[in-house]
GUMARTOR-666950 format. One record per residue (C-alpha): residue in three letters; x, y, z. Coordinates in steps of 0.25 Angstrom, whole numbers, plus 5000, padded with zeros to 4 digits. Layout:
BEGIN
ALAXYZ/...
This chain:
BEGIN
MET493951005035/ASN495351025031/VAL496150885030/GLY497650875026/ILE498850785028/VAL499950855036/ARG501350795039/PRO501950875050/GLN503050775054/GLY502950705040/PHE501850625045/PRO500450635039/LEU499450685048/LEU497950715044/GLU497550855047/ILE496050875049/ASP495651025051/GLY497151045058/GLU496950925067/ARG498050835063/PHE497850675064/ALA498750555063/PRO498150485051/LEU497650365058/MET496250305055/PHE495350195058/ARG494550135047/SER493450015046/PHE492449955037/ARG491649925050/PRO491750055058/THR491050035071/PRO490950115083/ALA491950015090/ASN493050025080/ILE492950185079/LEU492950205093/LEU494150105095/PHE495050175085/ARG494450325090/ARG495050265105/ALA496350235098/GLY496350385093/ILE495950385079/ARG495250495074/LEU495250475059/TYR494250365054/GLN494050315040/MET492650265036/LEU492250185023/VAL490850215015/SER490550115007/GLY489350035002/GLY489949914996/PRO490549775000/CYS491949765002/SER492749644996/MET492149545007/GLY490849575003/MET490549645016/PRO490149795015/TYR491249895017/SER490449985026/LEU489349935034/PHE488750085034/GLY488550075018/GLY488750165005/VAL488150295001/TRP487850284986/THR486350244985/GLY486050274970/PRO486350354958/GLY486850484963/GLN486250454977/TYR486950454990/ASP486650415004/PHE487650445014/THR486850395026/ASN487850275027/PHE489050375027/ASP488450455038/ARG488050335047/GLN489450295046/MET490150435049/LYS489050445062/MET489650325067/PHE491050365066/ARG490750505071/ASP489950455084/PHE491150365088/ALA492350445083/PRO491750595083/ASP493050665082/ALA493450585069/TYR493950615057/PHE493550525044/ASN494150465031/VAL493050415022/MET493250305013/PHE492250305001/GLN491950184992/LEU491650224978/ASP491150084973/THR489850084967/PRO488750004974/LYS487849904969/TRP486649974965/TRP487650064956/HIS488149944949/GLU486749894947/ALA486550014939/HIS487750004933/PRO487949854929/ASP489049894918/VAL489949934930/PRO490449824939/ASP490549834955/SER491549944956/TYR492049884969/ARG492749764962/ASN492749824948/LEU493249954951/GLY494149954938/ILE492949934929/ALA491950024937/ALA493150134936/THR492950134920/SER491450174922/GLU491150314921/VAL489750304927/TRP490550234938/ARG491550334940/HIS490450444940/ASP489550394950/THR490650354960/THR491250494959/GLU489950554961/LEU489850464973/LEU491050504978/ARG490750654977/ALA489450644984/PHE490050564995/LEU491250664998/ALA490250784997/TYR489350725007/SER490450685017/GLU491150815015/ARG489750885018/VAL489450805031/TYR490750745036/GLY491750845031/GLU492250885044/GLN492550745048/VAL492950675036/PHE494450695033/GLY494650615020/TYR494050505011/THR494550375005/ILE493950344992/ALA493850194988/ALA493350104978/GLY493549974971/PHE493949834978/ALA494249844992/THR493950004991/GLU495550004986/TRP495250044972/PHE495449894968/THR494749844955/ALA494549694958/GLU494049644944/LYS495449604941/GLY495549684928/ALA494249634922/GLY493749674909/HIS492449754908/PRO491649834897/LEU491949964905/LYS493449924907/GLU493649894893/ALA493050014887/ALA493850104898/TYR495150024894/ARG494950044880/HIS494750194881/HIS495950204890/LEU496750134879/ASN495950214869/ASP495950074861/GLU494650004858/THR495249874857/ALA495849864870/HIS495449764880/VAL495349724895/PRO496249604896/THR495549484901/ALA495849414915/GLU496649314907/GLU497449414900/LEU497849484913/ASP498249354918/GLU499149314907/PRO500249224909/GLY501649254905/ASP502749354911/THR502349404925/ILE502549544919/ARG501549604910/ASP501949674897/PRO501549824901/SER501049844886/SER500049724887/ASN498649744888/GLN498549694903/ALA499449784908/VAL498949914901/TYR497549874906/LEU498049844921/LYS498649984919/TYR497450044915/CYS496649974926/ASN497450034937/GLU497550164932/LEU496050164931/ILE495850144946/GLY496950244950/GLU496350344941/LEU494950314948/LEU495450334961/CYS496050474958/HIS494650514952/TYR493950484964/ALA494950564972/ARG494850684963/GLU493350684964/ALA493350664979/GLN494350784980/ALA493350864971/VAL492450854984/LEU493550854994/ASN494450944988/HIS495550894996/ARG495050945009/LYS495050795014/LEU496050675012/LEU495750575001/GLY496150435001/ALA496150294994/TYR496650154994/HIS497750144983/CYS499050124979/TYR499349994984/LEU500549914980/ARG500249784987/ARG498949704983/GLY499049564985/VAL499049474973/SER499349534959/TRP498049524952/ALA497549614964/HIS498749714962/ASN498649714947/LEU497149704944/TRP496449784956/GLY496849904948/ALA497449994958/ASN498950004954/ALA498850144949/HIS499450214960/GLN500050344953/PRO498950424951/VAL498350394965/LEU499650424971/GLU499650564963/CYS498250584965/PRO498050724972/ASP496750694976/LEU497050574985/ASP497850605000/ILE497850455005/ILE498150315000/CYS497550225008/ALA498050065008/PRO498049945018/ALA499449905024/ALA500049795016/TYR499349665015/GLY499949525016/ALA501249495023/ALA501349645027/ARG500249615037/MET500949495042/LEU501449505057/ASP502949465052/GLY502649565039/ALA502849705038/SER501749815036/SER501749875023/TYR501049965014/GLN500249935001/VAL500550074995/PRO501750144991/THR501950225004/GLU502950324998/SER502150344984/LEU501150394994/GLU501950485002/VAL502650554988/ASN501350564982/GLY500650644995/LYS499850534999/LEU499550485014/TYR499650335015/LEU498650275023/HIS498950145029/GLU497750055033/ILE497949945042/ASP496849855039/HIS497349735046/ARG496449625052/THR496749615066/HIS496449485073/LEU495249535077/ALA494749545063/ALA494549395062/TYR493049395064/PRO491749355054/LEU491449475045/GLU490049505041/HIS490249405029/GLY490749305039/GLY492149295033/ILE493349325042/LEU494649395037/GLY495749315035/ASP496949405036/CYS496749445052/PHE497949445060/ALA498049315070/THR498249395083/GLU498149515090/ASP499549545091/GLU499949515077/SER498849615072/LEU499249705083/MET500649715077/VAL500449715063/LEU499449835066/ARG500649905073/ARG501549875062/GLU500549935051/VAL500550065059/CYS502150075059/ALA502050045044/ALA501150165042/LEU501950265051/ALA503250225043/LYS502550275030/LYS501750395038/GLY500550325033/ALA499050355039/ILE498450235045/TRP496950195046/TRP496650055054/PHE495649985046/ASP494649905055/PHE494149825044/PHE492949765048/GLY492949805063/GLY493549755075/TYR494949745071/TYR495549825083/ALA494349785093/ALA495249735105/PRO496149815115/ALA497449785110/TYR497149815096/GLU496549955102/ALA497749985111/GLU498749955099/LEU497850045090/LYS498050165099/LYS499550125100/HIS499650125086/ILE498950265085/GLU499950315096/VAL501150265089/TYR500750325077/ASN500450465082/ARG501750465090/VAL502650425076/LEU501850515067/ALA502250635076/LEU503750605073/PRO504550655061/TYR505050525054/ARG505550495041/PRO505550365033/VAL506850285033/ASP506650205019/GLU507750205010/ILE507050105002/ALA506150154990/VAL505150034985/ILE504650064971/ALA503349994965/ASP502550014953/PRO501049974955/MET500649984941/ALA501749894936/PHE501249784945/LEU500149774934/LEU501249714925/LEU501349594935/LYS500349484929/GLU499349444941/ARG499649284938/VAL500949294943/ASP500549364956/ALA501949444957/ASN501549584962/ASN501849564976/ASP503349504973/TYR503549634967/GLY502949734977/PRO502249694990/ASN503249574993/ASN504549664991/LEU503849765000/ASP503649675010/ASN505049625011/LEU505549765010/HIS504849795023/HIS505649675029/CYS507049725024/GLY507249825036/ALA507349935028/ASP506250045025/PHE505650065011/ALA504650175004/VAL503750124992/PHE503450204981/GLU502850184967/LEU503650194954/SER502750314949/ASP503350394961/LEU504750354960/GLU505150504955/LYS504450554968/ILE505450484977/ASP506450544986/VAL507450454981/GLY508650504990/ARG507950445002/PHE507950304997/ARG509250214994/MET508550094988/PHE507450084977/VAL506649964975/PHE505849934963/LEU504849844964/ASN503949814952/THR504349924943/PHE504149854930/VAL503849974923/MET504750094923/SER504850224914/GLU506050284908/GLN505850394919/THR505850304930/LEU507150224925/LYS507750354924/PHE507350404938/ILE507950264944/SER509250284936/GLU509550424941/LYS508850454953/LEU509050314960/ALA510450294955/GLY511250254967/LYS509950204974/LEU509850044976/LYS508750014966/CYS508049874968/PHE507249824956/VAL506249694956/HIS506149594945/ALA505649684933/PRO505949834934/ASN505749904921/TYR505349774914/ALA504149834907/GLY504749974908/GLY504849984893/GLY503349944890/THR503749804888/LEU504349704896/ASP505849694895/VAL507049644904/GLU507849774899/GLY506949854907/ILE507549784920/ARG508949804915/ARG508749954914/VAL508149994927/THR509149894935/GLY510349904926/MET510449744926/GLN510549644916/VAL509249564918/ALA508749444910/ARG507449374909/PHE507249234913/GLU506149134915/ALA506149054929/GLU505748914932/GLY504748934943/ASN504849054952/ALA506349104953/LYS506849144967/ALA508049204973/SER508649214986/PHE509349314995/ALA509949295009/GLY509249155008/VAL507849215005/GLU507149164993/PHE506349274986/GLY505749284971/PHE504349304966/THR503149234972/ASN502749174958/ALA503549154946/VAL503749274938/SER504049284924/PRO505049334918/MET506249334929/PHE507449414927/GLU508949384931/VAL510049474932/VAL511149444923/ASP511949574925/PRO513349534928/GLU513649664935/ALA512449644944/GLU512749594959/THR511849464961/LEU511049474974/CYS510149354971/ARG510049244962/PHE508849154957/THR508949014962/ASP509448974947/GLY510649074949/LYS510049194942/VAL510249324947/ALA508949374954/VAL509349504961/ALA510649584957/ARG511149714961/LYS511849814950/GLY512349954956/ASP511250014963/THR510149914957/VAL509549784963/TYR508749694954/SER507949574958/ALA507249484948/LEU506349444960/GLY505249504968/ASN505049464983/ILE506449514987/PRO506649475002/TRP506849575012/GLN508349525015/LEU508749575001/TRP507949705001/ARG508649725015/ALA510049685009/LEU509849784997/ALA509449905007/MET510649875016/GLN511649885005/VAL511250025002/GLY511250065016/ILE509850065020/HIS509550045034/CYS508849905037/TYR508049915051/THR507949765052/ASP508649645047/HIS507749535049/GLY506549565041/ASP505749625052/CYS504749725048/HIS505049885052/TYR504650025048/ALA505550135050/THR505750295050/THR506750395055/ARG505950395069/TRP505550245072/VAL505550095067/ALA504450005068/TYR504849865069/GLN504049725070/THR504749595075/THR504249505064/ARG505149395063/THR505749395077/GLU505649445092/GLU507149505091/GLY506849645085/GLU508049715078/ILE508049855073/GLN509249925066/MET509050065069/PRO509950155060/SER510650205074/ALA510550185088/CYS509250255095/GLU508250235105/LEU506850185102/GLU505450195108/GLU504450085104/LEU503150145102/PHE502150035101/ASP502549955114/GLY503450055121/GLY504950045125/THR506250105121/TYR507350035113/LYS508850065111/THR509650015099/ASP511149975100/SER512150075096/LYS512050035081/GLY510550055081/LEU510049905083/LEU508749885091/ARG508549755097/PHE507249715104/ARG506349605107/ALA504749605103/PRO503749495101/ARG503849455086/GLY502849535078/ARG502949655087/CYS502949795079/MET503649895087/LEU503950045083/PHE505250105087/LEU505250265089/SER506750325089/THR506750425102/ALA507850505095/ASN507450625086/GLU507450595072/ARG508650695069/THR509550615079/PRO510150475076/GLY509150365078/ILE508250305067/ALA508550425058/LYS508950385044/
């Protein structure tokens, strides 16, 4: 079988032996004839299955079919055969992506008591040469068997390990003789020690000294996991020889609480993004506020960094619909299910629009099964597939004029006790989604790969460490672009913590101060700031800078000087992001904080706050709504007004050719 990714209209399609497929797939921990047939009836021909013999984080088996590793160098692929037979019986014309879990079973750890369970302690197991050797042999043996027996129906593989099968290590940085020895070898220092939990949770300033043992150790832990994933990708391609697509879950910028973000060991994205052996990066849709009906569907990964590094983004829709609120095998009930059918349907619809905006693949994850087992869901699923197929056939381009820059490794400098990671990254991304303008997300390591001419505004979220090369690029290549920096840009750039680093990158005089309590500021009547008290705080003391916001005690919190904006606070509200975008002529489609996604051919919009929808198009045009049907027309200035139930997600397609006035940028 010959498999590849082609982009005939700029949109990625999977090409399997000359036949092209929209990258739409089904996935479930509990695949059954019922949900396989449901998705087949909807038109899905690409399926994902999980081969695993271990329990999930909830204590239940990941797969009821079971694993394949039975003893030292011994493999029994009967369970894989049984699962494949079920899929082939009920979807005989399907092609498969096989996700294979590398974590070692109980018998293996009983035979190697010095190596802890790799599912929860991947960061320790990864330092064991025996563990690496045996799991590498397992991967090679499985791929060789799968290709020999099912090679004409398997179009790709997803390699998984660690907590949640997403390459997380859940030991929270804990020490272990294996880890200590590996860390000392890494530093070539026999006196080095793994920091204790107390040392990692040290009091004091929010930002770690980059030269501290804690910061050096966390950097090592994350680079270890990044290198491990690349190792398995390389070993997999030794069998596959790039004839099949290979993917993994990784490169998350959003991860809930700070300790998980820092201590789960998955922040070394650059080697994974640049790995020539990986084709697909998978990630669930963003969690938290992004999944609420009044939120804005978002992404956990730097979508545009995936693009510039040649990776296909796979947007996992793993939402728990209102049908998911049933007792599971262990008796518990999932607590994050949507309350109603309509709420579920509209958020699912919004996720499809979010994926289309980034030209991403999708797999619908019917988690423990039955989440789509009602007529309304099946009908909506068919509609989503029809809309997706229609839109992907159109040549359209992004209209984002804001480039957002984040540094996953810099998050490691934020101490876990303050829980501030979200205040720099995810919360600002959520607020940007509501500002009415479109944006792209890159990682700092890809700054020089960006086509800077495409953007008018650059937002630097957590760039505490900037190299001289980066500073030079910003100064020379981003001159004349509006540049926005949050809290402590380049504060650790010189290898130590120094406020002079902030002045170098912003061009403003900034002073450190210690706030009494949690300092806040306001813009347009909206109070904002860090969720918890952060230390140190900074104020702008530059007489040449224009004040945009003040702290409640009168100090300058946000200021602009020339083409640079500096905010001493995180959690910047969408109203301020919108005001900054409009200052440099960026088009804003909404002005009420509603959710939207836009391209040169279509705009998706959700009435998140009102039943009176308003979209400001770039010019007058006629539009067709694709989900519910109907035609619409703007006024002479491009303003589209319509009425829809609150929460309704709609996708408006321009009936004009892209080269004529309409939605074209």
